MMTF fields as JSON, N, C-alpha, C and O atoms, coordinates in Angstrom:
{
  "mmtfVersion": "1.0.0",
  "mmtfProducer": "UNKNOWN",
  "numBonds": 515,
  "numAtoms": 516,
  "numGroups": 129,
  "numChains": 1,
  "numModels": 1,
  "chainsPerModel": [1],
  "groupsPerChain": [129],
  "chainIdList": ["A"],
  "bondAtomList": [4, 2, 8, 6, 12, 10, 16, 14, 20, 18, 24, 22, 28, 26, 32, 30, 36, 34, 40, 38, 44, 42, 48, 46, 52, 50, 56, 54, 60, 58, 64, 62, 68, 66, 72, 70, 76, 74, 80, 78, 84, 82, 88, 86, 92, 90, 96, 94, 100, 98, 104, 102, 108, 106, 112, 110, 116, 114, 120, 118, 124, 122, 128, 126, 132, 130, 136, 134, 140, 138, 144, 142, 148, 146, 152, 150, 156, 154, 160, 158, 164, 162, 168, 166, 172, 170, 176, 174, 180, 178, 184, 182, 188, 186, 192, 190, 196, 194, 200, 198, 204, 202, 208, 206, 212, 210, 216, 214, 220, 218, 224, 222, 228, 226, 232, 230, 236, 234, 240, 238, 244, 242, 248, 246, 252, 250, 256, 254, 260, 258, 264, 262, 268, 266, 272, 270, 276, 274, 280, 278, 284, 282, 288, 286, 292, 290, 296, 294, 300, 298, 304, 302, 308, 306, 312, 310, 316, 314, 320, 318, 324, 322, 328, 326, 332, 330, 336, 334, 340, 338, 344, 342, 348, 346, 352, 350, 356, 354, 360, 358, 364, 362, 368, 366, 372, 370, 376, 374, 380, 378, 384, 382, 388, 386, 392, 390, 396, 394, 400, 398, 404, 402, 408, 406, 412, 410, 416, 414, 420, 418, 424, 422, 428, 426, 432, 430, 436, 434, 440, 438, 444, 442, 448, 446, 452, 450, 456, 454, 460, 458, 464, 462, 468, 466, 472, 470, 476, 474, 480, 478, 484, 482, 488, 486, 492, 490, 496, 494, 500, 498, 504, 502, 508, 506, 512, 510],
  "bondOrderList": [1, 1, 1, 1, 1, 1, 1, 1, 1, 1, 1, 1, 1, 1, 1, 1, 1, 1, 1, 1, 1, 1, 1, 1, 1, 1, 1, 1, 1, 1, 1, 1, 1, 1, 1, 1, 1, 1, 1, 1, 1, 1, 1, 1, 1, 1, 1, 1, 1, 1, 1, 1, 1, 1, 1, 1, 1, 1, 1, 1, 1, 1, 1, 1, 1, 1, 1, 1, 1, 1, 1, 1, 1, 1, 1, 1, 1, 1, 1, 1, 1, 1, 1, 1, 1, 1, 1, 1, 1, 1, 1, 1, 1, 1, 1, 1, 1, 1, 1, 1, 1, 1, 1, 1, 1, 1, 1, 1, 1, 1, 1, 1, 1, 1, 1, 1, 1, 1, 1, 1, 1, 1, 1, 1, 1, 1, 1, 1],
  "groupList": [{"groupName": "MET", "atomNameList": ["N", "CA", "C", "O"], "elementList": ["N", "C", "C", "O"], "formalChargeList": [0, 0, 0, 0], "bondAtomList": [1, 0, 2, 1, 3, 2], "bondOrderList": [1, 1, 2], "singleLetterCode": "M", "chemCompType": "L-PEPTIDE LINKING"}, {"groupName": "THR", "atomNameList": ["N", "CA", "C", "O"], "elementList": ["N", "C", "C", "O"], "formalChargeList": [0, 0, 0, 0], "bondAtomList": [1, 0, 2, 1, 3, 2], "bondOrderList": [1, 1, 2], "singleLetterCode": "T", "chemCompType": "L-PEPTIDE LINKING"}, {"groupName": "PRO", "atomNameList": ["N", "CA", "C", "O"], "elementList": ["N", "C", "C", "O"], "formalChargeList": [0, 0, 0, 0], "bondAtomList": [1, 0, 2, 1, 3, 2], "bondOrderList": [1, 1, 2], "singleLetterCode": "P", "chemCompType": "L-PEPTIDE LINKING"}, {"groupName": "GLU", "atomNameList": ["N", "CA", "C", "O"], "elementList": ["N", "C", "C", "O"], "formalChargeList": [0, 0, 0, 0], "bondAtomList": [1, 0, 2, 1, 3, 2], "bondOrderList": [1, 1, 2], "singleLetterCode": "E", "chemCompType": "L-PEPTIDE LINKING"}, {"groupName": "SER", "atomNameList": ["N", "CA", "C", "O"], "elementList": ["N", "C", "C", "O"], "formalChargeList": [0, 0, 0, 0], "bondAtomList": [1, 0, 2, 1, 3, 2], "bondOrderList": [1, 1, 2], "singleLetterCode": "S", "chemCompType": "L-PEPTIDE LINKING"}, {"groupName": "ARG", "atomNameList": ["N", "CA", "C", "O"], "elementList": ["N", "C", "C", "O"], "formalChargeList": [0, 0, 0, 0], "bondAtomList": [1, 0, 2, 1, 3, 2], "bondOrderList": [1, 1, 2], "singleLetterCode": "R", "chemCompType": "L-PEPTIDE LINKING"}, {"groupName": "GLN", "atomNameList": ["N", "CA", "C", "O"], "elementList": ["N", "C", "C", "O"], "formalChargeList": [0, 0, 0, 0], "bondAtomList": [1, 0, 2, 1, 3, 2], "bondOrderList": [1, 1, 2], "singleLetterCode": "Q", "chemCompType": "L-PEPTIDE LINKING"}, {"groupName": "ALA", "atomNameList": ["N", "CA", "C", "O"], "elementList": ["N", "C", "C", "O"], "formalChargeList": [0, 0, 0, 0], "bondAtomList": [1, 0, 2, 1, 3, 2], "bondOrderList": [1, 1, 2], "singleLetterCode": "A", "chemCompType": "L-PEPTIDE LINKING"}, {"groupName": "ILE", "atomNameList": ["N", "CA", "C", "O"], "elementList": ["N", "C", "C", "O"], "formalChargeList": [0, 0, 0, 0], "bondAtomList": [1, 0, 2, 1, 3, 2], "bondOrderList": [1, 1, 2], "singleLetterCode": "I", "chemCompType": "L-PEPTIDE LINKING"}, {"groupName": "ASN", "atomNameList": ["N", "CA", "C", "O"], "elementList": ["N", "C", "C", "O"], "formalChargeList": [0, 0, 0, 0], "bondAtomList": [1, 0, 2, 1, 3, 2], "bondOrderList": [1, 1, 2], "singleLetterCode": "N", "chemCompType": "L-PEPTIDE LINKING"}, {"groupName": "LEU", "atomNameList": ["N", "CA", "C", "O"], "elementList": ["N", "C", "C", "O"], "formalChargeList": [0, 0, 0, 0], "bondAtomList": [1, 0, 2, 1, 3, 2], "bondOrderList": [1, 1, 2], "singleLetterCode": "L", "chemCompType": "L-PEPTIDE LINKING"}, {"groupName": "VAL", "atomNameList": ["N", "CA", "C", "O"], "elementList": ["N", "C", "C", "O"], "formalChargeList": [0, 0, 0, 0], "bondAtomList": [1, 0, 2, 1, 3, 2], "bondOrderList": [1, 1, 2], "singleLetterCode": "V", "chemCompType": "L-PEPTIDE LINKING"}, {"groupName": "GLY", "atomNameList": ["N", "CA", "C", "O"], "elementList": ["N", "C", "C", "O"], "formalChargeList": [0, 0, 0, 0], "bondAtomList": [1, 0, 2, 1, 3, 2], "bondOrderList": [1, 1, 2], "singleLetterCode": "G", "chemCompType": "PEPTIDE LINKING"}, {"groupName": "PHE", "atomNameList": ["N", "CA", "C", "O"], "elementList": ["N", "C", "C", "O"], "formalChargeList": [0, 0, 0, 0], "bondAtomList": [1, 0, 2, 1, 3, 2], "bondOrderList": [1, 1, 2], "singleLetterCode": "F", "chemCompType": "L-PEPTIDE LINKING"}, {"groupName": "ASP", "atomNameList": ["N", "CA", "C", "O"], "elementList": ["N", "C", "C", "O"], "formalChargeList": [0, 0, 0, 0], "bondAtomList": [1, 0, 2, 1, 3, 2], "bondOrderList": [1, 1, 2], "singleLetterCode": "D", "chemCompType": "L-PEPTIDE LINKING"}, {"groupName": "LYS", "atomNameList": ["N", "CA", "C", "O"], "elementList": ["N", "C", "C", "O"], "formalChargeList": [0, 0, 0, 0], "bondAtomList": [1, 0, 2, 1, 3, 2], "bondOrderList": [1, 1, 2], "singleLetterCode": "K", "chemCompType": "L-PEPTIDE LINKING"}, {"groupName": "TRP", "atomNameList": ["N", "CA", "C", "O"], "elementList": ["N", "C", "C", "O"], "formalChargeList": [0, 0, 0, 0], "bondAtomList": [1, 0, 2, 1, 3, 2], "bondOrderList": [1, 1, 2], "singleLetterCode": "W", "chemCompType": "L-PEPTIDE LINKING"}, {"groupName": "CYS", "atomNameList": ["N", "CA", "C", "O"], "elementList": ["N", "C", "C", "O"], "formalChargeList": [0, 0, 0, 0], "bondAtomList": [1, 0, 2, 1, 3, 2], "bondOrderList": [1, 1, 2], "singleLetterCode": "C", "chemCompType": "L-PEPTIDE LINKING"}, {"groupName": "HIS", "atomNameList": ["N", "CA", "C", "O"], "elementList": ["N", "C", "C", "O"], "formalChargeList": [0, 0, 0, 0], "bondAtomList": [1, 0, 2, 1, 3, 2], "bondOrderList": [1, 1, 2], "singleLetterCode": "H", "chemCompType": "L-PEPTIDE LINKING"}, {"groupName": "TYR", "atomNameList": ["N", "CA", "C", "O"], "elementList": ["N", "C", "C", "O"], "formalChargeList": [0, 0, 0, 0], "bondAtomList": [1, 0, 2, 1, 3, 2], "bondOrderList": [1, 1, 2], "singleLetterCode": "Y", "chemCompType": "L-PEPTIDE LINKING"}],
  "groupTypeList": [0, 1, 2, 3, 2, 4, 2, 5, 6, 6, 7, 8, 7, 9, 4, 10, 11, 12, 10, 2, 13, 11, 12, 10, 11, 14, 4, 11, 15, 6, 7, 6, 5, 16, 8, 17, 6, 10, 4, 9, 12, 11, 15, 11, 5, 7, 11, 3, 10, 3, 3, 11, 13, 9, 7, 12, 10, 0, 8, 14, 7, 0, 3, 12, 2, 12, 7, 7, 7, 5, 6, 7, 10, 1, 12, 1, 12, 7, 7, 7, 10, 18, 18, 3, 10, 8, 5, 6, 7, 3, 15, 7, 19, 12, 11, 1, 8, 7, 14, 7, 10, 2, 1, 16, 10, 15, 0, 3, 5, 4, 3, 19, 4, 4, 16, 9, 3, 5, 2, 5, 11, 15, 16, 2, 5, 2, 1, 11, 9],
  "groupIdList": [1, 2, 3, 4, 5, 6, 7, 8, 9, 10, 11, 12, 13, 14, 15, 16, 17, 18, 19, 20, 21, 22, 23, 24, 25, 26, 27, 28, 29, 30, 31, 32, 33, 34, 35, 36, 37, 38, 39, 40, 41, 42, 43, 44, 45, 46, 47, 48, 49, 50, 51, 52, 53, 54, 55, 56, 57, 58, 59, 60, 61, 62, 63, 64, 65, 66, 67, 68, 69, 70, 71, 72, 73, 74, 75, 76, 77, 78, 79, 80, 81, 82, 83, 84, 85, 86, 87, 88, 89, 90, 91, 92, 93, 94, 95, 96, 97, 98, 99, 100, 101, 102, 103, 104, 105, 106, 107, 108, 109, 110, 111, 112, 113, 114, 115, 116, 117, 118, 119, 120, 121, 122, 123, 124, 125, 126, 127, 128, 129],
  "secStructList": [7, 7, 7, 7, 7, 7, 2, 2, 2, 2, 2, 2, 2, 2, 2, 6, 6, 6, 7, 7, 3, 3, 3, 1, 1, 1, 1, 6, 6, 4, 4, 4, 1, 3, 3, 3, 3, 7, 6, 6, 1, 7, 3, 3, 3, 2, 2, 2, 2, 2, 2, 2, 2, 2, 2, 2, 2, 2, 2, 2, 2, 2, 2, 7, 6, 6, 2, 2, 2, 2, 2, 6, 6, 1, 7, 1, 6, 2, 2, 2, 2, 2, 2, 2, 2, 2, 2, 2, 2, 2, 2, 2, 2, 6, 1, 7, 2, 2, 2, 2, 2, 2, 2, 2, 2, 6, 1, 7, 7, 7, 7, 7, 1, 1, 4, 4, 4, 7, 7, 3, 3, 3, 7, 7, 7, 7, 7, 7, 7],
  "xCoordList": [0.834, 0.0, 0.881, 1.831, 0.582, 1.354, 0.981, -0.2, 1.993, 1.677, 1.125, 1.425, 0.33, -0.211, 0.931, 1.832, 0.905, 1.964, 1.834, 0.738, 2.955, 2.942, 2.309, 2.212, 1.875, 1.331, 2.317, 1.909, 3.613, 4.64, 4.705, 4.754, 4.704, 4.746, 3.496, 3.579, 2.351, 1.111, 1.114, 0.635, 1.659, 1.745, 2.66, 2.356, 3.777, 4.691, 3.998, 4.064, 3.337, 2.639, 1.583, 1.444, 0.842, -0.187, 0.43, -0.185, 1.641, 2.294, 2.773, 3.078, 2.84, 3.325, 2.203, 2.46, 0.975, -0.18, -0.153, 0.033, -0.341, -0.406, 0.89, 0.898, 1.993, 3.271, 3.265, 2.645, 3.949, 3.909, 4.862, 5.754, 4.639, 5.565, 6.59, 6.222, 7.869, 8.885, 9.499, 10.012, 9.435, 9.906, 11.174, 11.562, 11.8, 12.98, 12.572, 13.295, 11.416, 10.917, 9.482, 8.896, 8.926, 7.612, 6.433, 5.403, 6.554, 5.393, 5.761, 6.925, 4.739, 4.926, 5.398, 6.199, 4.909, 5.319, 6.829, 7.515, 7.336, 8.774, 9.583, 10.734, 8.984, 9.694, 9.886, 10.542, 9.328, 9.467, 10.803, 11.1, 11.597, 12.872, 13.926, 13.912, 14.835, 15.937, 16.94, 17.287, 17.411, 18.388, 19.674, 20.649, 19.695, 20.948, 20.916, 19.898, 22.057, 22.174, 22.9, 23.912, 22.391, 23.013, 24.192, 24.378, 24.975, 26.176, 25.857, 26.714, 24.633, 24.245, 23.678, 23.235, 23.693, 23.241, 21.782, 21.329, 21.046, 19.633, 19.514, 20.121, 18.709, 18.453, 17.352, 16.427, 17.458, 16.505, 15.885, 16.579, 14.564, 13.825, 13.789, 13.973, 13.551, 13.444, 12.355, 12.542, 11.22, 10.104, 10.514, 10.043, 11.364, 11.811, 12.704, 12.591, 13.584, 14.418, 13.569, 13.853, 12.529, 11.621, 10.938, 10.823, 10.489, 9.827, 10.791, 10.415, 12.022, 13.026, 13.297, 13.36, 13.457, 13.766, 12.608, 12.835, 11.379, 10.218, 10.005, 9.644, 10.225, 10.135, 11.203, 10.95, 12.396, 13.47, 13.116, 13.43, 12.461, 12.02, 11.035, 11.12, 10.106, 9.125, 9.825, 9.507, 10.765, 11.48, 12.265, 12.229, 12.977, 13.75, 12.845, 13.2, 11.688, 10.751, 10.217, 10.04, 9.961, 9.38, 10.418, 10.126, 11.635, 12.619, 13.845, 14.716, 13.929, 15.061, 15.967, 16.086, 16.616, 17.5, 18.561, 19.201, 18.732, 19.732, 19.218, 19.945, 17.97, 17.43, 17.349, 17.655, 16.945, 16.827, 18.188, 18.304, 19.201, 20.554, 21.082, 21.72, 20.825, 21.297, 20.653, 21.31, 19.391, 18.704, 19.343, 19.271, 19.953, 20.514, 22.014, 22.602, 22.64, 24.093, 24.581, 25.68, 23.795, 24.259, 23.693, 22.602, 24.443, 23.946, 24.382, 25.079, 23.934, 24.242, 22.929, 21.858, 23.018, 21.819, 20.878, 21.233, 19.67, 18.642, 19.065, 18.795, 19.728, 20.165, 21.204, 21.179, 22.107, 23.121, 22.471, 22.868, 21.473, 20.75, 19.998, 19.992, 19.367, 18.658, 19.619, 19.3, 20.783, 21.782, 22.2, 22.336, 22.4, 22.785, 21.667, 21.936, 20.417, 19.285, 19.207, 18.954, 19.42, 19.416, 20.527, 20.309, 21.71, 22.839, 22.538, 22.838, 21.955, 21.619, 20.531, 20.589, 19.543, 18.476, 19.052, 18.713, 19.916, 20.523, 21.395, 21.445, 22.068, 22.883, 21.985, 22.298, 20.877, 19.96, 19.323, 19.145, 18.979, 18.358, 19.391, 19.036, 20.653, 21.703, 21.772, 22.332, 21.21, 21.187, 20.926, 20.245, 21.464, 21.15, 19.729, 19.187, 19.146, 17.791, 17.78, 16.87, 18.786, 18.839, 18.921, 18.292, 19.688, 19.802, 18.548, 18.24, 17.822, 16.596, 15.409, 14.448, 15.47, 14.33, 13.822, 12.616, 14.675, 14.15, 13.449, 12.443, 13.968, 13.338, 11.966, 10.999, 11.881, 10.613, 9.57, 8.405, 9.999, 9.058, 8.496, 7.439, 9.2, 8.75, 7.908, 7.393, 7.771, 7.018, 5.534, 5.002, 4.889, 3.465, 2.669, 2.933, 1.706, 0.845, -0.462, -0.915, -1.043, -2.329, -3.184, -2.696, -4.451, -5.37, -5.508, -5.58, -5.544, -5.789, -6.454, -6.279, -7.216, -7.995, -7.271, -7.655, -6.241, -5.476, -3.999, -3.631, -3.184, -1.736, -1.33, -0.422, -1.983, -1.632, -2.053, -1.668, -2.829, -3.274, -2.446, -2.783, -1.37, -0.524, -0.05, 0.239, 0.031, 0.542, 2.013, 2.783, 2.374, 3.753, 4.464, 3.987, 5.599, 6.391, 7.806, 8.416, 8.319, 9.688, 10.655, 10.529, 11.612, 12.574, 13.41, 13.896, 13.586, 14.368, 15.86, 16.531, 16.368, 17.8, 18.571, 18.12, 19.733, 20.531, 21.048, 21.364, 21.133, 21.671, 23.144, 23.559, 23.912, 25.344, 25.614, 25.222, 26.282, 26.617, 27.967, 28.401],
  "yCoordList": [-1.175, 0.0, 1.242, 1.327, 2.184, 3.417, 4.362, 4.605, 4.897, 5.833, 7.15, 7.549, 7.8, 9.108, 10.12, 10.093, 11.013, 12.036, 13.035, 13.299, 13.572, 14.612, 15.865, 15.974, 16.816, 18.063, 18.758, 19.331, 18.711, 19.318, 18.612, 19.258, 17.272, 16.502, 16.745, 16.839, 16.846, 17.081, 18.456, 18.615, 19.457, 20.808, 20.817, 21.47, 20.092, 20.007, 19.302, 19.765, 18.187, 17.44, 18.307, 18.291, 19.059, 19.945, 21.016, 21.439, 21.456, 22.5, 21.982, 22.777, 20.672, 20.07, 19.772, 19.423, 19.911, 19.62, 20.538, 21.75, 19.937, 20.703, 20.773, 21.232, 20.328, 20.364, 19.327, 18.273, 19.615, 18.709, 17.53, 17.51, 16.55, 15.45, 15.95, 16.356, 15.933, 16.432, 15.264, 14.316, 15.35, 14.267, 14.613, 15.776, 13.579, 13.758, 14.075, 14.756, 13.58, 13.757, 14.281, 14.356, 14.639, 15.273, 14.347, 14.802, 13.073, 12.193, 10.872, 10.473, 10.21, 8.893, 7.901, 7.015, 8.039, 7.143, 7.264, 6.254, 8.484, 8.693, 8.144, 7.741, 8.13, 7.691, 6.179, 5.677, 5.445, 3.985, 3.51, 2.316, 4.424, 4.001, 3.725, 4.331, 2.799, 2.463, 3.609, 4.09, 4.052, 5.143, 4.849, 5.59, 3.774, 3.428, 1.972, 1.29, 1.519, 0.16, 0.218, 0.908, -0.504, -0.52, -1.481, -2.268, -1.409, -2.24, -3.735, -4.548, -4.113, -5.524, -5.99, -7.132, -5.099, -5.447, -5.113, -5.274, -4.655, -4.321, -3.034, -2.017, -3.097, -1.905, -1.098, -1.657, 0.224, 1.111, 2.042, 2.625, 2.166, 3.067, 4.47, 4.651, 5.44, 6.828, 6.962, 7.668, 6.298, 6.405, 5.951, 6.512, 4.966, 4.48, 5.506, 5.712, 6.145, 7.197, 8.408, 9.081, 8.684, 9.784, 9.522, 10.426, 8.298, 7.937, 8.064, 8.572, 7.61, 7.713, 9.182, 9.558, 10.005, 11.424, 12.142, 12.912, 11.898, 12.545, 12.072, 12.87, 10.79, 10.29, 10.95, 11.296, 11.121, 11.799, 13.234, 13.71, 13.926, 15.298, 15.32, 16.182, 14.373, 14.299, 13.999, 14.618, 13.066, 12.703, 13.899, 14.201, 14.584, 15.757, 16.868, 17.562, 17.041, 18.072, 17.743, 18.636, 16.47, 16.056, 15.958, 16.284, 15.505, 15.195, 16.089, 15.959, 16.987, 17.898, 17.57, 16.411, 18.605, 18.401, 17.336, 17.326, 16.449, 15.389, 14.107, 13.115, 14.104, 12.921, 11.711, 10.595, 11.912, 10.787, 10.142, 8.917, 10.955, 10.418, 9.727, 8.679, 10.302, 9.694, 8.336, 7.428, 8.181, 6.911, 5.788, 4.625, 6.116, 5.102, 4.893, 4.067, 5.618, 5.533, 4.32, 3.83, 3.829, 2.743, 1.417, 1.352, 0.367, -0.969, -1.501, -0.847, -2.719, -3.4, -3.914, -3.673, -4.599, -5.172, -4.108, -3.322, -4.083, -3.15, -1.701, -0.852, -1.402, -0.027, 0.415, 1.555, -0.479, -0.151, 0.079, 0.98, -0.735, -0.563, 0.766, 1.483, 1.088, 2.357, 3.53, 4.493, 3.443, 4.505, 4.658, 5.777, 3.547, 3.605, 4.204, 4.962, 3.865, 4.448, 5.953, 6.7, 6.405, 7.844, 8.534, 9.588, 7.946, 8.542, 8.624, 9.634, 7.58, 7.578, 8.619, 9.305, 8.735, 9.725, 11.133, 11.971, 11.399, 12.723, 13.028, 14.169, 12.029, 12.213, 12.545, 13.437, 11.831, 12.061, 13.446, 14.1, 13.897, 15.216, 16.342, 17.507, 16.006, 17.017, 17.834, 18.93, 17.32, 18.047, 17.042, 16.037, 17.316, 16.453, 16.737, 17.814, 15.783, 15.967, 17.136, 17.964, 17.201, 18.289, 19.656, 20.609, 19.763, 21.039, 21.352, 22.518, 20.306, 20.501, 20.901, 21.493, 20.583, 20.818, 22.264, 22.461, 23.287, 24.661, 25.024, 25.734, 24.545, 24.81, 24.161, 24.783, 22.905, 22.181, 22.849, 22.975, 23.275, 23.895, 25.218, 25.66, 25.854, 27.125, 26.932, 27.904, 25.7, 25.447, 25.742, 25.696, 26.046, 26.359, 25.148, 24.006, 25.434, 24.383, 24.315, 25.303, 23.151, 22.975, 22.032, 21.385, 21.964, 21.072, 19.777, 19.779, 18.672, 17.369, 16.506, 16.725, 15.526, 14.733, 13.506, 12.973, 13.049, 11.908, 12.078, 12.828, 11.356, 11.43, 11.146, 11.793, 10.197, 9.813, 10.845, 10.735, 11.834, 12.869, 14.146, 15.159, 14.099, 15.288, 15.694, 14.84, 16.995, 17.416, 17.028, 17.054, 16.672, 16.293, 17.51, 18.123, 17.855, 18.997, 18.505, 17.836, 18.83, 18.437, 19.263, 20.484, 18.589, 19.263, 20.25, 19.903, 21.468, 22.466, 22.185, 22.538, 21.557, 21.258, 22.517, 23.34, 22.692, 23.887, 23.818, 22.739, 24.957, 25.009, 25.38, 26.21, 24.764, 25.018, 25.882, 25.539, 27.002, 27.901, 27.603, 28.261],
  "zCoordList": [0.0, 0.0, 0.0, 0.778, -0.847, -0.962, 0.184, 0.43, 0.888, 1.97, 1.426, 0.301, 2.231, 1.858, 1.783, 2.621, 0.792, 0.71, 1.858, 2.353, 2.261, 3.285, 2.685, 1.463, 3.523, 2.968, 2.029, 1.019, 2.355, 1.491, 0.142, -0.905, 0.176, -1.066, -1.906, -3.131, -1.26, -1.981, -2.637, -3.76, -1.929, -2.501, -3.727, -4.725, -3.652, -4.792, -5.955, -7.094, -5.667, -6.719, -7.388, -8.611, -6.593, -7.16, -8.052, -9.031, -7.718, -8.513, -9.872, -10.761, -10.038, -11.281, -12.272, -13.424, -11.823, -12.68, -13.903, -13.788, -15.055, -16.299, -17.072, -18.214, -16.477, -17.203, -18.324, -18.186, -19.431, -20.586, -20.452, -19.604, -21.321, -21.524, -22.522, -23.624, -22.165, -23.093, -23.856, -23.263, -25.172, -26.015, -26.775, -26.891, -27.283, -28.132, -29.564, -30.291, -29.956, -31.313, -31.243, -30.163, -32.39, -32.426, -32.161, -31.663, -32.476, -32.352, -31.694, -31.654, -31.183, -30.581, -31.636, -31.336, -32.874, -33.958, -34.209, -34.366, -34.247, -34.448, -33.271, -33.44, -32.089, -30.891, -30.839, -29.926, -31.798, -31.811, -32.391, -32.361, -32.912, -33.513, -32.433, -31.361, -32.743, -31.844, -31.875, -32.954, -30.721, -30.741, -29.984, -30.116, -29.188, -28.513, -28.084, -28.196, -27.591, -27.095, -25.769, -25.643, -24.769, -23.45, -23.436, -24.364, -22.388, -22.291, -22.27, -22.617, -21.868, -21.855, -23.193, -23.319, -24.201, -25.538, -25.829, -26.962, -24.831, -25.023, -25.825, -25.49, -26.905, -27.706, -27.039, -26.45, -27.136, -26.473, -27.508, -28.34, -27.438, -28.317, -27.715, -26.511, -28.562, -28.096, -27.045, -26.054, -27.242, -26.299, -24.898, -23.908, -24.801, -23.491, -22.801, -21.592, -23.553, -22.963, -22.584, -21.594, -23.368, -23.032, -21.694, -20.867, -21.481, -20.217, -19.041, -17.985, -19.213, -18.154, -17.828, -16.657, -18.856, -18.648, -17.95, -17.017, -18.39, -17.782, -16.349, -15.483, -16.09, -14.714, -13.845, -12.691, -14.408, -13.672, -13.327, -12.236, -14.256, -13.98, -12.814, -11.938, -12.807, -11.714, -10.386, -9.37, -10.383, -9.159, -8.64, -7.447, -9.541, -9.115, -8.599, -7.646, -9.214, -8.758, -7.369, -6.54, -7.117, -5.844, -4.725, -3.575, -5.064, -4.028, -4.048, -3.188, -5.006, -5.088, -6.254, -6.651, -6.811, -7.961, -7.693, -6.641, -8.654, -8.543, -7.914, -7.86, -7.433, -6.758, -7.678, -7.256, -8.922, -9.864, -10.096, -10.119, -10.264, -10.491, -9.237, -9.332, -8.068, -6.818, -6.572, -6.062, -6.922, -6.719, -7.521, -7.125, -8.618, -9.506, -9.326, -10.023, -8.416, -8.286, -7.516, -7.776, -6.584, -5.74, -6.201, -6.767, -5.954, -6.243, -7.593, -8.368, -7.829, -9.091, -9.671, -9.114, -10.752, -11.359, -11.871, -12.749, -11.318, -11.781, -11.566, -12.414, -10.441, -10.183, -11.21, -11.673, -11.561, -12.567, -13.929, -14.668, -14.257, -15.515, -15.516, -16.517, -14.395, -14.263, -14.459, -15.156, -13.847, -13.992, -15.459, -15.953, -16.145, -17.559, -18.416, -19.347, -18.102, -18.834, -18.62, -19.566, -17.398, -17.118, -17.897, -18.496, -17.891, -18.63, -20.129, -20.765, -20.689, -22.119, -22.414, -23.434, -21.523, -21.72, -21.67, -22.505, -20.703, -20.597, -21.808, -22.267, -22.316, -23.529, -24.722, -25.51, -24.849, -25.975, -25.9, -26.927, -24.7, -24.53, -24.532, -24.711, -24.336, -24.344, -23.069, -23.071, -21.972, -20.708, -19.584, -19.79, -18.411, -17.275, -16.802, -17.049, -16.136, -15.608, -14.625, -14.652, -13.763, -12.775, -13.451, -12.992, -14.533, -15.251, -16.068, -16.315, -16.489, -17.274, -16.406, -16.899, -15.128, -14.246, -14.262, -14.412, -14.115, -14.132, -15.441, -15.426, -16.565, -17.868, -17.931, -18.369, -17.493, -17.529, -16.635, -17.014, -15.448, -14.52, -15.04, -14.59, -15.989, -16.564, -17.838, -18.39, -18.296, -19.53, -19.331, -18.222, -20.461, -20.439, -19.944, -20.32, -19.105, -18.555, -19.332, -19.909, -19.332, -19.995, -19.161, -18.234, -19.502, -18.8, -19.573, -20.801, -18.846, -19.444, -18.386, -17.187, -18.84, -17.896, -17.364, -16.323, -18.047, -17.545, -17.902, -18.806, -17.16, -17.327, -18.768, -19.291, -19.412, -20.778, -21.821, -22.984, -21.424, -22.358, -22.255, -22.867, -21.485, -21.388, -22.772, -23.61, -23.013, -24.32, -24.467, -23.506, -25.683, -25.989, -26.564, -27.519, -25.98, -26.433, -26.719, -25.884, -27.882, -28.204, -27.354, -27.266, -26.736, -25.869, -26.679, -27.756, -26.183, -26.936, -26.88, -25.91, -27.911, -27.991, -28.29, -29.086, -27.669, -27.985, -29.407, -29.908, -30.051, -31.41, -31.352, -30.543, -32.209, -32.264, -33.481, -34.596, -33.266, -34.392, -34.955, -35.9]
}
């Protein structure tokens, strides 16, 4: 059973309502392509890295900058795989989750009735001159 959030956690969660899902590409269809391979040989699709990155943004927003990365630093097995997925997601987005958090929190909010209906916004990649 999941414990009830503290009043502080609930206030933070309420402040995140309406934020978009930030993607690597414009559509879910485009996100089905393979974009990297982990050290254990598992191929990873863009959509999977998008989910890891967005979950990391939520974790950092709820628990403080760097929390997502800290959760994956210790241990082996699943924790090591999680850490590698976070690193690959940050590489694909061109920014760490902790550094992306302020940008995400400033993004335009919208109304949606369920988590899966959040608007999809392509992450603003820096341009190189």
